[in-house]
C-alpha positions in Angstrom: 52.9 3.1 65.1 51.7 3.9 61.5 53.1 7.5 61.9 56.4 6.0 63.0 56.6 3.6 60.0 55.6 6.4 57.7 58.3 8.7 59.1 60.9 5.9 58.6 59.8 5.3 55.0 59.9 9.1 54.3 63.4 9.3 55.7 64.6 6.3 53.7 63.1 7.8 50.5 64.8 11.1 51.2 68.1 9.3 51.7 67.7 7.4 48.4 67.0 10.6 46.5 70.0 12.3 48.0 72.2 9.3 47.1 70.8 9.3 43.6 71.6 13.0 43.2 75.1 12.5 44.4 75.7 9.6 42.0 74.1 11.5 39.1 76.3 14.5 39.9 79.4 12.4 40.0 78.5 10.8 36.6 77.9 14.3 35.2 81.2 15.7 36.5 83.0 12.6 35.3 81.6 12.8 31.8 82.5 16.5 31.6 86.0 15.7 32.8 86.5 13.0 30.2 85.2 15.3 27.5 87.6 18.0 28.6 90.4 15.5 28.8 89.8 14.3 25.3 89.8 17.9 24.1 93.1 18.6 25.9 94.7 15.5 24.5 93.5 16.4 21.0 95.2 19.8 21.4 98.5 18.3 22.1 98.2 17.7 25.9 99.7 14.8 27.8 98.1 11.5 28.4 94.4 11.1 28.5 94.6 10.2 32.2 96.5 13.3 33.1 94.1 15.5 31.1 91.2 13.8 32.8 92.7 14.5 36.3 93.3 18.1 35.4 89.9 18.6 34.0 88.3 16.9 37.0 90.3 19.0 39.4 89.3 22.2 37.6 85.7 21.2 37.7 85.8 20.4 41.5 87.7 23.7 42.1 85.0 25.7 40.3 82.3 23.9 42.3 84.0 24.5 45.7 84.8 28.2 44.8 81.1 28.7 43.9 80.1 27.2 47.2 82.5 29.6 49.0 81.0 32.5 47.1 77.5 31.5 48.2 78.4 31.5 51.9 80.8 34.5 51.7 78.0 37.0 51.5 75.5 35.8 54.1 77.2 33.4 56.5 79.2 33.7 59.6 83.0 33.6 59.6 83.3 30.0 60.6 81.2 28.8 57.6 83.4 31.0 55.4 86.5 29.4 56.9 85.2 25.9 56.4 84.4 26.6 52.7 87.7 28.3 52.0 89.5 25.4 53.8 87.7 22.9 51.4 89.0 24.8 48.4 92.5 24.9 50.0 92.3 21.1 50.6 91.3 20.5 47.0 94.3 22.5 45.7 96.6 20.6 48.1 95.4 17.3 46.6 95.9 18.7 43.1 99.5 19.7 44.2 98.9 23.4 43.3 101.0 25.0 46.0 100.3 28.7 45.2 96.5 28.2 45.0 96.7 26.1 48.2 98.6 28.8 50.1 96.2 31.5 48.8 93.0 29.6 50.0 94.7 28.4 53.2 95.5 32.0 54.1 91.9 33.0 53.3 90.5 30.2 55.5 92.9 31.2 58.3 91.7 34.9 58.1 88.1 33.8 58.4 88.9 31.5 61.3 90.7 34.3 63.2 87.7 36.5 62.6 85.4 33.8 63.9 87.5 33.4 67.0 87.5 37.2 67.5 91.3 37.5 67.1 
């Protein structure tokens, strides 16, 4: 019984740490986006909100592309397809059609390789 309770407490602590890291990461990315947005507005860009969205999208894109690069060299084709698909989805949400099409094609190539086609 004591082991069971200890395991539950350990799992709960791990979950709280993971949530804390996610929240901290969002705050860090958000503050970096606002800093970049203020810089863009100062340099004659559009509204602060547009600049913040663009800066945030660029930050997310860099993170997702770095994740793809990590799995690209040592993972199976399905993992590569999933990561490339995540990048494509981010570009779709950012309404960047050319980047979306590039990453969607890459995800499809990895998927075809995973399926042996």
